[in-house]
KEMIFI-13862 format. One record per residue (C-alpha): residue in one letter; x negated, z, y. Coordinates in steps of 0.1 Angstrom, whole numbers, plus 5000, padded with zeros to 4 digits. Layout:
aXZY ...
***
This chain:
m821272845512 k820272515496 r822572215501 n822572045467 w823972225437 e824372105401 l827572165381 d825872415358 e824572605388 l828072615404 i829472745371 e826873015369 h826973145405 f830373055419 t832873105391 i835573355402 l835873625375 p839273795366 d838474115386 e837473905416 m840673695413 k842774015417 v841274065452 v841873695461 e845373635447 n847273835474 k846173575501 k847473235508 g846372895522 e843172875543 t842973255543 r842773255505 l840072995504 g838073145533 f838073485517 a837073345483 v834173165499 l833073475517 l833273675485 k831173445463 f828673365491 f828073735497 q827773795459 n825073525457 e823173585490 a823973955497 r824973855533 f827673655550 p827273295563 n825673275597 h828073005607 k831172835592 y829472525578 e826472695563 v828372685530 p827772345512 k830872125506 s830272125469 i830672505467 i833872495488 a835372225466 y834472415434 i835972745447 a839072565460 k839872435425 q839772785412 v842072935438 f844472635436 v844172515472 e842872205489 p839272205501 e840272065535 l841972395543 y838672555548 t838372385582 r841472575594 y839872915585 d839473095619 w835873215621 n836373435652 s839673615644 r840273975635 s841273855600 i837673755591 t836374095603 y838874265579 h837874025551 r834174105556 s834974475554 q836874415521 v833974225506 r831474495516 e833674755501 y834174555469 f830374515463 g829474865475 f827574755506 r827574895542 e826574765576 a823074825588 t822375085614 v819575155639 q818175405615 d818075145588 a816074915610 e813475185617 e813175265581 m812874905572 s810074855598 n808175155583 w808675015548 l807274675558 c804174835573 q803575035541 h804274775514 v804474415527 l802374355558 y799174465542 h799274145521 n800973885542 h802073835578 d803973515574 v807373555592 d809373365566 h807773555537 v808373895555 e812073795563 a812573715526 q811274055517 v813574215542 y816674045528 a815574145493 r815074505503 f818474525521 r820074385489 e818374645468 l819574925491 h823174775492 i822974725530 e824374415547 p821574275569 s822074215606 s822273875622 p819273635617 e818173695653 r818074075648 v816274035615 e813673815631 r813274065660 l812874345634 v810274145615 r808274055646 s808374415659 a807074545625 i804274285625 r803374385661 s803374755653 y801274695621 e798774475640 n798374725668 r797475005643 f795174755625 f793474655657 q792875015667 k791675125633 t789174825631 f787974885666 e787075245657 k785075125627 i782774895648 p779575065660 q778875075697 t775774855692 s777774585676 l780374595704 e777574555730 k776074265710 l779474095707 d779874115745 a776373985751 l776973695727 i780273595743 d778773615778 s775773405768 i778073145752 a780273135783 d777273085805 l775972815783 e779272625783 v779372645821 d775872505824 i776272265794 d775171965815 e771872135826 p768772105804 n767972415782 e764672515798 s764372835779 g763872645746 n766072895726 d768572785700 q771672925717 l774872795701 t778172715717 f781472855704 h782372515691 e779172495671 l779772835656 k783272715645 s782172385631 d781372305595 p777972155584 g777471785585 r775871565559 p773371745535 g769971745550 l767271955567 e769071935600 s772272075586 v770372345568 f768572465599 k771772455619 e773572675594 l770572905593 n770672945630 k774373025629 l773973285602 r771073455621 t773173465652 i776073625634 r773973875614 n772273975646 l775674135656 q775074395628 l778774415619 p779474655590 t779474475557 d782574675546 l784474625578 f787174415562 k786274485526 d789774605516 v791774365538 p793274065520 q791573735528 k794873585539 v795173835567 i791473795578 k791973415577 k794973445601 y792873635627 r789873405622 q792073105628 r793673265659 t790273335674 a789072975667 t792072835685 e791673045717 d789372975746 l786773235756 r788773295787 e791773395766 l789673615743 r788073805771 r791473895786 h792774085755 p792574465754 e789474595737 p790974675703 i792474325700 r789474145715 y786874315693 t788974295662 l789573915667 l785973855674 s784674065645 s787173905620 f786073565632 f782273635628 w782773835596 q784673545580 r782273285594 s779373475579 l780873435544 e781673065551 i778272985564 t776573155535 d778672945512 n777772635532 l774072715529 v774372755491 e776372435489 l773872245510 l770972375488 i772772265457 q773571915471 i769971865484 i768371955451 h770771715434 r770171445459 i766371465455 g766671405418 v769271135420 r767370945447 a764170965427 e765970825396 r767470535416 k764170455432 v762270445399 q765070255382 k765069995410 e761269955406 i761669915368 l764369655372 n762269455396 d759069495376 l760069515339 r760369225315 r761569355282 v759669235251 s761969135222 g760969135186 k758569425189 t758769495151 s757669145141 i754969155167 l753669485154 f753769345118 n751769035128 m749169245146 a748769475117 e748469195091 t745869005112 a743869325118 l743769395081 n742769035072 h739969035098 p738669385101 d735369285117 g736669015141 l736869035179 i740269115195 k740068825218 e739468585189 v741668745162 l744668905179 y745268695210 p746068385190 v748768585172 v749968795202 s749268675237 e747568895262 q750668885285 t752869005257 l750569305251 r750669385289 d754469375288 l754569605258 v752269855276 k754469835308 e757669885288 f756370195272 k755270345305 h758770295318 t760370485290 g760070835274 p757571085289 a755970825312 y759370755328 r760071125334 e756671175348 k757170895373 i760571035384 h758971375389 t756171215410 v758771065433 i760671395435 r757471575443 a756671325471 s760071365487 y760171745483 g756571815493 s756671605525 h760171675537 y762571915520 r760072185512 r760272315548 m763772455541 v762772675511 p761072965529 e763872975554 i766672995528 l764773245506 n764173465536 i767873475547 l769773465514 d769673735487 f769973585452 r770973825424 s772173815388 n774074055366 n772473925334 e768874005325 v768573665307 h768573495342 r766173745357 p763173495354 v764773265380 i765073555405 e761473645399 a760373285403 l762073275437 e760273595448 l756973435437 i757773115457 k758573335487 k755273525483 y753173195484 a755373015510 n752773035538 t749772955517 g748172615510 l747072695474 h747472425448 y747872675419 f749373025416 s746873305411 m746073375375 t746773755381 d750373685389 n753173725364 i754673375364 p757973355345 n758273035324 d761273085301 g764472975319 v762472835348 i760372555333 r762172295312 s760372205280 v760271835289 n758471915322 k755872165308 d753071895307 i753771815344 i753872175357 i751072335335 e747772165344 k744172225336 d741672305364 d737972205366 k737072485341 g739572375315 q741872665321 e745672625322 r747072675357 i750672645372 n750972365397 r752772545426 i754872255441 n755972125406 y756872485397 e758972525429 i760872205421 s761572325386 a762672675399 l765072525424 q766572295397 a767072605375 l768572795405 r771072505411 d772272515375 k772772895376 l774472895410 r777072635398 c778172855369 k777773185389 e775173325366 i773273385399 w775273495429 v774473545466 v774973865486 g777373805516 a778973495501 n782573425493 r782673135469 y779373225454 r779973605454 n779373855427 p781573745397 d782374105390 e784374105423 d786673835410 l788474095389 p791074325405 a789574655416 d791774845390 f791074615361 e789374875340 q791975145347 r794774905338 r792774715311 e795574725285 e798174595309 n795874325323 y794974195289 k798674195279 a799373985310 l796573745300 k797973735265 q794473825250 p793474095225 l791574395236 d789174365206 a786374115212 d785974035175 s789673935173 f789273705203 v786173545188 d787773505154 a790873345169 l788673105190 k786573015159 q789772945139 k791172725167 l787972525170 s787672485132 q791272355130 s790672115159 l787471985143 e789271935110 r791971735127 l789371525145 d787471465113 a790671365094 n792171135121 m789170975137 p788170735108 r791670595107 n792170565144 p791570195154 k791070285191 v788170525184 r784770455170 i781370625167 t778470425181 s774870435172 k773770565206 g772070895207 n773371125180 g776570925178 w778670865209 i782370855207 s783770525222 l787470505232 s789370185238 p790770145273 i794270285279 e796970025278 a798669965311 q802270085313 p804869815320 e805969765356 p809469895363 m811869605359 n813369625393 l810269685413 s809469325421 r813069255431 l813069565453 k809769465470 g811169115477 e814369245493 v812569505514 m810069245527 r812969015535 r814769285555 w811869465571 p808769235573 m807069455598 t807469835600 s805470075622 l803670355605 l804770585632 d808370495625 i807870585588 l806270915597 k809170995621 e811870895596 t810171105569 d810271415591 l813871355602 r814871355565 i812871645551 n811471835581 f807871855569 t806671955604 d808372295598 h805372385577 f803072375608 k803072725623 t801372845654 a798073025650 g798973225681 v801073535685 r804373355693 e805873015696 t807272925730 l807972555726 d811372445714 r811272285680 a812471935692 t809571905717 l807072055692 q808371805665 k807671505687 r804271625697 m803371705661 i804271365648 l802271195676 a799271425669 l799371365632 y799570995637 g796570995661 l794471205637 g795571035604 t794970685616 n791770765635 t793370625666 g792670945685 l794771175706 k793671015739 r794770665728 v798070795715 s798770985747 a798470655766 g801670535750 d805070535767 h806470855752 g805971115780 e803371335762 s799971395778 y796671435761 k796571805770 n799871865752 l798771685721 l795371865721 y797272195724 v799372115693 r796272005674 r794472335681 k797272575676 f799372415649 i797472165627 h795272335601 k794172255566 d796672495548 h799572375569 l798772015562 r798472085525 n801972245525 a803471955544 i801971705519 a803371895490 e806771895506 v806671515510 v805471455475 n808071685460 a810771505479 i809471175466 l809571285430 r812971445434 s814371125447 r812970905419 l815870735401 q815070615366 e817770345367 i815870175396 w812270245386 g812570255348 e810370475327 g807070335339 t805170485368 t803070335396 s800470515415 c797670425439 a794770625452 s791670585473 d788170725473 s788170725435 k787670505405 k790370705386 f794070605386 g796770825371 a800570845369 w802371095391 d803671285361 q800171325347 n798771495379 l799271845391 m799071755427 t799271425447 e798071395482 w797871125509 h794370985508 i792570885540 r789270695539 y787470625571 r785670295575 g783770245607 r786270215636 g789270195613 v790970395586 m792470305553 i795670495546 y797070485511 w800570585505 h802170685472 v804370395460 e806770605440 i809270615468 c812970575462 s814770345484 s817570605490 l815070835508 f812270625523 y811270265527 p810270125493 a806870075479 s805969735494 l805769885529 f803270145518 k800269915514 p796869985529 l796969955567 n793869875588 v794070045621 s791269985647 
***
């Protein structure tokens, strides 16, 4: 039960009604108060308190006023007497509940396996479902320890059945290849210091788990090698098709945190299910990584070319002013002296250098500028990045559900066909798709004329244009990739029963079934918005339409909000009291107040460490990782924790999702504690790695931002911190840690 209750919540949930008062009024003193607390607690939670002081003091005080006794009498209520046993029986009888039996536990376990564990294995979530189910059946749940044992037993039973079922679906050839891969990885890790004389591209288990590095050819080829290694296992594509991603992710994470020695000790159903879930999930992730690398590299080629050309222009270009008057003087002089020589007639009016500058300026703008950029792109692509294209096209299967984008798919097949040839042009007999592949501004660059004057398609320029079109289509999922997750078939984004439950789904989306009605409503909304824009923009002093392009809209900068009136005073007082505060102390104090380390759950089967020891190691590990100090340096401190202990916590407990939940917990605690009388109505935020600044109440999510710089790290903390919960804002300034 939560600890803080508002008055309106107390009135709603803990007001004793007349019928309930009849059950309470025949008791006196502490017995009267204790029974009333049990009654209302059970009514709200559908269970009895686990211990005497689980009930918040505000609830006890509110109930005490209603039964006309002093709140202090609650401390005298005997929690171990026969009276409380009788009181609980009375409460159960009043609400129509009964105690749970062994049969109820078995039925609950079966219900969990059928309806809950398919979607989620998180113990806290499953326990919440158990309590809700008991409440629905009007059964008083057992003690928390027995409920936890029930949940873990149900999860274990479900997993054993899942492991056995998955094991039976894996072909024998895939099992043998899994064993061979694990054996080869184990041998490689034993002989890791010896040179690889065989020359093969055998990967270690760490490399198979790792994400790609910076976009580049090396990263692409590494990901291609990983994907080939995993596809060589020939796991069925539908092995985990109907299993929720959250469940697969759990087993994938568990496999990634175990050593090969641990994995090989498991029974066959567990070992092969864990390995197959890991490689199956990694196949999706690596495919996504390859697509992402392809998109980034294509973008990088164009951006680098633009920067290079722009740099050359800035170094070489001298803009000519007054071009209109120069053109007028040249035209007037030419008309007055039609038979004169240029050197004698025009050069006295316009110098030769001015004409050279005019020619150079024209070449650096318009079609000439685009052609120069394309030349740089071609040089970079043809000499370096082109090596990745055949490899990617051979391993990835690009598809589209829309015939409009079919030309891009056909262009990729054509590129694949000519990949191993040295031809400058495509054959004239090939059907070369142009629409949707070649941009109109690049047609003159791609379509050339050969020695005979016939139009031919320049192969390298066409490849560049096709890859740029592919990038655009991939980003909006008009083209998707077989075997990917993020770039999967967009039709799979809908629920499997979407068509069968079409009316119900559209009702939930609050959209009409008729397409014409949807389009008409959208048109009307757009028309109304444009009318408001047209009516208000001319009178808005902070908005103006410029002459650039077809009329750009220019907005005045947003005015800064006033600084909270007490902020400077609070900063000064904090700096006077605490001139130096350790970041580790702040992290520890934060966890002592809101217990954010509870969000870090083990990726293993069970948790054997006590929470106090785990909390200490967790904070030290988070400090070492967050400040880039490293676990080895942190383990050298005088705290009694070894590097091995911290490394174990890092591997088993600290993962991306857990960290995100912990951050959300801290940020929510900060925002809950923000007092307007201290901070005023203005807000103050800070961020890193971005040029954008926003107030906390204008963002959906706020995170701690970490930016690595060489040996150190810049840690930016949110300054919206109330002094009643944390140290105030002046302490949360950027810290340089070497």
